[in-house]
MARVOSE-31206 format. One record per residue (C-alpha): residue number from 1; x negated, y, z; residue in three letters. Coordinates in Angstrom, 1 decimal. Layout:
<recs>
{n:NUM; px:X; py:Y; pz:Z; res:ALA}
...
</recs>
This chain:
<recs>
{n:1; px:-165.1; py:102.5; pz:34.1; res:UNK}
{n:2; px:-162.2; py:104.8; pz:34.9; res:UNK}
{n:3; px:-158.5; py:104.4; pz:34.8; res:UNK}
{n:4; px:-156.1; py:107.1; pz:33.5; res:UNK}
{n:5; px:-153.8; py:108.9; pz:35.9; res:UNK}
{n:6; px:-150.9; py:111.1; pz:34.8; res:UNK}
{n:7; px:-149.4; py:113.2; pz:37.5; res:UNK}
{n:8; px:-146.5; py:115.6; pz:37.1; res:UNK}
{n:9; px:-147.5; py:118.6; pz:39.3; res:UNK}
{n:10; px:-144.9; py:121.2; pz:38.5; res:UNK}
{n:11; px:-141.7; py:121.8; pz:36.5; res:UNK}
{n:12; px:-139.1; py:124.6; pz:36.1; res:UNK}
{n:13; px:-137.4; py:126.0; pz:39.2; res:UNK}
{n:14; px:-134.1; py:127.9; pz:38.8; res:UNK}
{n:15; px:-134.4; py:131.0; pz:41.0; res:UNK}
{n:16; px:-131.2; py:133.0; pz:40.3; res:UNK}
{n:17; px:-128.6; py:131.1; pz:38.3; res:UNK}
{n:18; px:-125.8; py:133.5; pz:39.5; res:UNK}
{n:19; px:-127.4; py:136.3; pz:37.4; res:UNK}
{n:20; px:-126.0; py:134.9; pz:34.2; res:UNK}
{n:21; px:-122.3; py:135.0; pz:34.8; res:UNK}
{n:22; px:-119.7; py:134.6; pz:37.6; res:UNK}
{n:23; px:-117.9; py:132.2; pz:35.3; res:UNK}
{n:24; px:-120.8; py:129.7; pz:35.2; res:UNK}
{n:25; px:-122.3; py:127.5; pz:37.9; res:UNK}
{n:26; px:-125.2; py:125.1; pz:37.4; res:UNK}
{n:27; px:-124.3; py:121.4; pz:37.0; res:UNK}
{n:28; px:-125.2; py:119.8; pz:40.4; res:UNK}
{n:29; px:-126.1; py:116.5; pz:38.6; res:UNK}
{n:30; px:-128.7; py:118.2; pz:36.5; res:UNK}
{n:31; px:-132.2; py:119.5; pz:37.3; res:UNK}
{n:32; px:-133.1; py:123.2; pz:37.4; res:UNK}
{n:33; px:-134.8; py:123.0; pz:34.0; res:UNK}
{n:34; px:-131.8; py:121.3; pz:32.4; res:UNK}
{n:35; px:-129.5; py:123.9; pz:33.8; res:UNK}
{n:36; px:-131.7; py:126.7; pz:32.5; res:UNK}
{n:37; px:-131.6; py:125.1; pz:29.1; res:UNK}
{n:38; px:-127.8; py:125.1; pz:29.2; res:UNK}
{n:39; px:-127.7; py:128.7; pz:30.3; res:UNK}
{n:40; px:-130.0; py:129.7; pz:27.4; res:UNK}
{n:41; px:-127.7; py:128.0; pz:25.0; res:UNK}
{n:42; px:-124.5; py:129.4; pz:26.5; res:UNK}
{n:43; px:-126.0; py:132.9; pz:26.5; res:UNK}
{n:44; px:-125.9; py:132.7; pz:22.7; res:UNK}
{n:45; px:-122.2; py:132.3; pz:22.5; res:UNK}
{n:46; px:-121.0; py:133.6; pz:25.9; res:UNK}
{n:47; px:-119.4; py:130.2; pz:26.5; res:UNK}
{n:48; px:-119.8; py:130.4; pz:30.3; res:UNK}
{n:49; px:-116.4; py:128.9; pz:31.1; res:UNK}
{n:50; px:-117.4; py:125.6; pz:29.4; res:UNK}
{n:51; px:-114.3; py:125.7; pz:27.1; res:UNK}
{n:52; px:-115.3; py:122.5; pz:25.2; res:UNK}
{n:53; px:-114.7; py:119.3; pz:27.2; res:UNK}
{n:54; px:-117.3; py:117.4; pz:25.2; res:UNK}
{n:55; px:-120.0; py:119.8; pz:26.4; res:UNK}
{n:56; px:-118.6; py:120.6; pz:29.8; res:UNK}
{n:57; px:-121.3; py:118.7; pz:31.6; res:UNK}
{n:58; px:-125.0; py:119.4; pz:31.3; res:UNK}
{n:59; px:-125.6; py:116.0; pz:29.9; res:UNK}
{n:60; px:-122.9; py:116.5; pz:27.2; res:UNK}
{n:61; px:-124.2; py:120.0; pz:26.4; res:UNK}
{n:62; px:-127.8; py:118.9; pz:26.0; res:UNK}
{n:63; px:-126.8; py:115.8; pz:24.0; res:UNK}
{n:64; px:-125.0; py:118.2; pz:21.6; res:UNK}
{n:65; px:-128.1; py:120.4; pz:21.4; res:UNK}
{n:66; px:-130.1; py:117.4; pz:20.3; res:UNK}
{n:67; px:-127.5; py:116.2; pz:17.8; res:UNK}
{n:68; px:-127.3; py:119.6; pz:16.0; res:UNK}
{n:69; px:-131.0; py:120.3; pz:16.3; res:UNK}
{n:70; px:-130.8; py:123.5; pz:18.4; res:UNK}
{n:71; px:-134.2; py:122.7; pz:19.8; res:UNK}
{n:72; px:-135.3; py:126.2; pz:20.6; res:UNK}
{n:73; px:-133.3; py:126.3; pz:23.8; res:UNK}
{n:74; px:-135.4; py:123.4; pz:25.1; res:UNK}
{n:75; px:-138.3; py:125.9; pz:25.2; res:UNK}
{n:76; px:-136.9; py:127.6; pz:28.3; res:UNK}
{n:77; px:-137.9; py:124.7; pz:30.7; res:UNK}
{n:78; px:-141.4; py:123.5; pz:31.2; res:UNK}
{n:79; px:-143.6; py:121.0; pz:33.0; res:UNK}
{n:80; px:-147.3; py:120.7; pz:34.0; res:UNK}
{n:81; px:-149.4; py:117.5; pz:34.2; res:UNK}
{n:82; px:-152.7; py:116.8; pz:35.8; res:UNK}
{n:83; px:-154.6; py:114.1; pz:33.8; res:UNK}
{n:84; px:-157.6; py:112.4; pz:35.2; res:UNK}
{n:85; px:-159.5; py:109.3; pz:34.1; res:UNK}
{n:86; px:-159.0; py:110.1; pz:30.4; res:UNK}
{n:87; px:-161.7; py:110.3; pz:27.8; res:UNK}
{n:88; px:-163.1; py:113.2; pz:25.9; res:UNK}
{n:89; px:-162.0; py:111.3; pz:22.8; res:UNK}
{n:90; px:-158.4; py:111.6; pz:24.1; res:UNK}
{n:91; px:-158.6; py:115.3; pz:24.9; res:UNK}
{n:92; px:-160.1; py:116.0; pz:21.5; res:UNK}
{n:93; px:-156.8; py:114.8; pz:20.0; res:UNK}
{n:94; px:-154.7; py:116.2; pz:22.8; res:UNK}
{n:95; px:-155.8; py:119.8; pz:22.3; res:UNK}
{n:96; px:-154.7; py:119.6; pz:18.7; res:UNK}
{n:97; px:-151.1; py:119.8; pz:20.0; res:UNK}
{n:98; px:-151.2; py:123.6; pz:19.8; res:UNK}
{n:99; px:-147.8; py:124.2; pz:21.4; res:UNK}
{n:100; px:-149.2; py:122.9; pz:24.8; res:UNK}
{n:101; px:-151.5; py:124.8; pz:27.1; res:UNK}
{n:102; px:-154.7; py:123.4; pz:28.6; res:UNK}
{n:103; px:-157.3; py:123.9; pz:31.3; res:UNK}
{n:104; px:-160.0; py:121.3; pz:31.1; res:UNK}
{n:105; px:-163.0; py:120.5; pz:33.3; res:UNK}
{n:106; px:-166.1; py:122.2; pz:31.8; res:UNK}
{n:107; px:-169.1; py:120.1; pz:30.9; res:UNK}
{n:108; px:-171.1; py:123.3; pz:31.0; res:UNK}
{n:109; px:-170.3; py:124.1; pz:34.7; res:UNK}
{n:110; px:-169.7; py:120.6; pz:36.0; res:UNK}
{n:111; px:-172.4; py:117.9; pz:35.8; res:UNK}
{n:112; px:-171.4; py:114.6; pz:34.3; res:UNK}
{n:113; px:-170.7; py:112.1; pz:37.0; res:UNK}
{n:114; px:-171.2; py:109.1; pz:34.7; res:UNK}
{n:115; px:-167.5; py:108.2; pz:34.6; res:UNK}
{n:116; px:-166.6; py:106.4; pz:31.4; res:UNK}
{n:117; px:-163.2; py:105.3; pz:30.0; res:UNK}
{n:118; px:-163.0; py:101.9; pz:28.3; res:UNK}
{n:119; px:-161.1; py:101.9; pz:25.0; res:UNK}
{n:120; px:-158.0; py:99.8; pz:25.7; res:UNK}
{n:121; px:-158.9; py:97.4; pz:22.9; res:UNK}
{n:122; px:-161.9; py:96.3; pz:25.0; res:UNK}
{n:123; px:-160.2; py:95.9; pz:28.4; res:UNK}
{n:124; px:-161.0; py:92.5; pz:29.8; res:UNK}
{n:125; px:-163.4; py:91.6; pz:27.0; res:UNK}
{n:126; px:-166.8; py:90.8; pz:28.8; res:UNK}
{n:127; px:-168.9; py:91.2; pz:25.6; res:UNK}
{n:128; px:-167.5; py:94.6; pz:24.7; res:UNK}
{n:129; px:-167.4; py:95.8; pz:28.3; res:UNK}
{n:130; px:-171.1; py:94.8; pz:28.7; res:UNK}
{n:131; px:-172.0; py:96.8; pz:25.6; res:UNK}
{n:132; px:-170.0; py:99.8; pz:26.8; res:UNK}
{n:133; px:-171.6; py:99.6; pz:30.3; res:UNK}
{n:134; px:-175.1; py:99.6; pz:28.7; res:UNK}
{n:135; px:-174.2; py:102.5; pz:26.5; res:UNK}
{n:136; px:-172.8; py:104.4; pz:29.5; res:UNK}
{n:137; px:-175.9; py:103.8; pz:31.6; res:UNK}
{n:138; px:-178.2; py:104.8; pz:28.8; res:UNK}
{n:139; px:-176.2; py:108.0; pz:28.1; res:UNK}
{n:140; px:-176.1; py:109.0; pz:31.8; res:UNK}
{n:141; px:-179.8; py:108.4; pz:32.1; res:UNK}
{n:142; px:-180.6; py:110.4; pz:29.0; res:UNK}
{n:143; px:-178.3; py:113.2; pz:30.2; res:UNK}
{n:144; px:-180.0; py:113.5; pz:33.5; res:UNK}
{n:145; px:-183.5; py:113.5; pz:31.8; res:UNK}
{n:146; px:-182.4; py:116.1; pz:29.3; res:UNK}
{n:147; px:-180.8; py:118.2; pz:32.0; res:UNK}
{n:148; px:-184.0; py:118.1; pz:34.0; res:UNK}
{n:149; px:-186.2; py:119.0; pz:31.0; res:UNK}
{n:150; px:-183.8; py:121.8; pz:30.2; res:UNK}
{n:151; px:-184.2; py:123.2; pz:33.7; res:UNK}
{n:152; px:-188.0; py:123.1; pz:33.2; res:UNK}
{n:153; px:-187.8; py:125.0; pz:29.9; res:UNK}
{n:154; px:-185.4; py:127.6; pz:31.4; res:UNK}
{n:155; px:-187.5; py:128.1; pz:34.5; res:UNK}
{n:156; px:-189.7; py:130.6; pz:32.8; res:UNK}
{n:157; px:-186.7; py:132.7; pz:31.7; res:UNK}
{n:158; px:-185.0; py:135.5; pz:33.7; res:UNK}
{n:159; px:-181.8; py:133.7; pz:34.4; res:UNK}
{n:160; px:-179.6; py:133.4; pz:37.5; res:UNK}
{n:161; px:-179.4; py:129.9; pz:39.0; res:UNK}
{n:162; px:-175.8; py:129.6; pz:37.7; res:UNK}
{n:163; px:-176.8; py:130.5; pz:34.1; res:UNK}
{n:164; px:-179.8; py:128.2; pz:34.2; res:UNK}
{n:165; px:-177.6; py:125.2; pz:35.3; res:UNK}
{n:166; px:-174.9; py:126.1; pz:32.7; res:UNK}
{n:167; px:-177.4; py:126.3; pz:29.8; res:UNK}
{n:168; px:-179.1; py:123.1; pz:30.9; res:UNK}
{n:169; px:-175.9; py:121.2; pz:31.1; res:UNK}
{n:170; px:-174.5; py:122.5; pz:27.8; res:UNK}
{n:171; px:-177.7; py:121.4; pz:26.1; res:UNK}
{n:172; px:-177.9; py:118.0; pz:27.8; res:UNK}
{n:173; px:-174.3; py:117.1; pz:27.1; res:UNK}
{n:174; px:-175.2; py:116.4; pz:23.5; res:UNK}
{n:175; px:-175.9; py:112.8; pz:24.4; res:UNK}
{n:176; px:-172.7; py:112.1; pz:26.2; res:UNK}
{n:177; px:-170.3; py:109.8; pz:24.3; res:UNK}
{n:178; px:-166.6; py:110.3; pz:23.5; res:UNK}
{n:179; px:-165.7; py:107.8; pz:26.3; res:UNK}
{n:180; px:-167.0; py:110.2; pz:28.9; res:UNK}
{n:181; px:-164.3; py:110.8; pz:31.6; res:UNK}
{n:182; px:-162.7; py:114.2; pz:31.9; res:UNK}
{n:183; px:-159.9; py:116.0; pz:33.7; res:UNK}
{n:184; px:-157.3; py:118.4; pz:32.2; res:UNK}
{n:185; px:-154.2; py:120.3; pz:33.2; res:UNK}
{n:186; px:-151.5; py:120.3; pz:30.5; res:UNK}
{n:187; px:-148.5; py:122.6; pz:30.5; res:UNK}
{n:188; px:-145.7; py:122.9; pz:27.9; res:UNK}
{n:189; px:-142.1; py:123.6; pz:27.4; res:UNK}
{n:190; px:-139.7; py:120.6; pz:26.9; res:UNK}
{n:191; px:-139.5; py:121.1; pz:23.2; res:UNK}
{n:192; px:-143.3; py:121.0; pz:22.9; res:UNK}
{n:193; px:-143.5; py:117.8; pz:25.0; res:UNK}
{n:194; px:-140.8; py:116.2; pz:22.8; res:UNK}
{n:195; px:-142.9; py:117.0; pz:19.8; res:UNK}
{n:196; px:-146.0; py:115.6; pz:21.4; res:UNK}
{n:197; px:-144.2; py:112.4; pz:22.3; res:UNK}
{n:198; px:-142.7; py:112.1; pz:18.8; res:UNK}
{n:199; px:-146.2; py:112.2; pz:17.3; res:UNK}
{n:200; px:-148.4; py:110.4; pz:19.9; res:UNK}
{n:201; px:-146.1; py:107.7; pz:21.3; res:UNK}
{n:202; px:-145.9; py:105.9; pz:18.0; res:UNK}
{n:203; px:-147.5; py:102.6; pz:16.9; res:UNK}
{n:204; px:-149.9; py:104.5; pz:14.6; res:UNK}
{n:205; px:-151.3; py:106.7; pz:17.4; res:UNK}
{n:206; px:-154.5; py:106.0; pz:19.3; res:UNK}
{n:207; px:-153.8; py:103.5; pz:22.1; res:UNK}
{n:208; px:-155.2; py:105.7; pz:24.9; res:UNK}
{n:209; px:-153.3; py:108.8; pz:24.0; res:UNK}
{n:210; px:-150.2; py:106.8; pz:23.3; res:UNK}
{n:211; px:-150.3; py:105.4; pz:26.9; res:UNK}
{n:212; px:-150.6; py:108.9; pz:28.2; res:UNK}
{n:213; px:-147.7; py:110.1; pz:26.1; res:UNK}
{n:214; px:-145.5; py:107.3; pz:27.4; res:UNK}
{n:215; px:-146.5; py:108.0; pz:31.0; res:UNK}
{n:216; px:-145.6; py:111.6; pz:30.5; res:UNK}
{n:217; px:-142.3; py:110.6; pz:29.0; res:UNK}
{n:218; px:-141.4; py:108.5; pz:32.0; res:UNK}
{n:219; px:-142.1; py:111.4; pz:34.4; res:UNK}
{n:220; px:-140.1; py:113.8; pz:32.2; res:UNK}
{n:221; px:-137.2; py:111.3; pz:32.1; res:UNK}
{n:222; px:-137.3; py:111.3; pz:35.9; res:UNK}
{n:223; px:-137.0; py:115.1; pz:36.3; res:UNK}
{n:224; px:-135.0; py:115.9; pz:33.2; res:UNK}
{n:225; px:-133.1; py:112.8; pz:32.0; res:UNK}
{n:226; px:-130.6; py:114.8; pz:30.0; res:UNK}
{n:227; px:-133.4; py:116.1; pz:27.8; res:UNK}
{n:228; px:-135.4; py:113.0; pz:27.5; res:UNK}
{n:229; px:-133.1; py:110.0; pz:28.0; res:UNK}
{n:230; px:-132.6; py:109.6; pz:24.2; res:UNK}
{n:231; px:-136.1; py:108.1; pz:24.0; res:UNK}
{n:232; px:-136.3; py:104.3; pz:24.1; res:UNK}
{n:233; px:-139.6; py:102.8; pz:25.4; res:UNK}
{n:234; px:-140.4; py:99.4; pz:23.8; res:UNK}
{n:235; px:-143.3; py:97.0; pz:24.0; res:UNK}
{n:236; px:-145.3; py:95.9; pz:20.9; res:UNK}
{n:237; px:-146.6; py:92.4; pz:20.4; res:UNK}
{n:238; px:-150.0; py:93.4; pz:21.7; res:UNK}
{n:239; px:-148.5; py:94.5; pz:25.0; res:UNK}
{n:240; px:-148.8; py:98.2; pz:24.5; res:UNK}
{n:241; px:-145.8; py:100.5; pz:24.6; res:UNK}
{n:242; px:-144.3; py:103.0; pz:22.1; res:UNK}
{n:243; px:-141.4; py:105.4; pz:22.4; res:UNK}
{n:244; px:-138.9; py:106.8; pz:19.9; res:UNK}
{n:245; px:-135.9; py:109.1; pz:19.7; res:UNK}
{n:246; px:-133.2; py:109.3; pz:17.1; res:UNK}
{n:247; px:-133.6; py:113.1; pz:17.3; res:UNK}
{n:248; px:-137.3; py:113.2; pz:16.7; res:UNK}
{n:249; px:-138.4; py:116.6; pz:15.4; res:UNK}
{n:250; px:-141.2; py:115.9; pz:12.9; res:UNK}
{n:251; px:-141.9; py:119.3; pz:11.4; res:UNK}
</recs>
């Protein structure tokens, strides 16, 4: 069985902050993405000289943005994650977050390697894990048999080797379960990630996707603390974690 990995692979880089105004300099205590968010907000009001002491720092400025709900400026900064060891069940839910962008490993072009993800509820339970292992072995065996049979059926057709493999795999994948391991690249702006965390890091969310949402939040708090520090991560009685912000945007 496979373990999830959440890796932050990219986030916003500020190339030319001097282009905005000679009266404004990025906050050295903030990340590039956070400074870009501030620049976007200051551009609305030409407040480059930081006239308000309460918002003179990047942290103070972004805190004010969250308090008044000016979430659109958070869309200027973005991050990209590489998720591995997650289930197709998780990605079926993940891709419903339409404000994020995805590039997922294709089951049509990449043969299933037999990797399976144990639902967190069954971790450490020998009975459930035994059932899942049997199901995984059966699914993998049937997948390989169906793929082989599909290749035989397609051998009489005028197809390139690539098209033959693709059509065989796309037919054989019908027997693969939701726990089949997959890989996916996820990119989004900071507002979109906040919205994702607001929905998927709650107690009512699926445990697997909730764990991924919390792992993403920890990485985002590391590279953009002014944008994500308002989230508190807490542990439930069952040992799993949730996250919540007083500025959650539910709509």
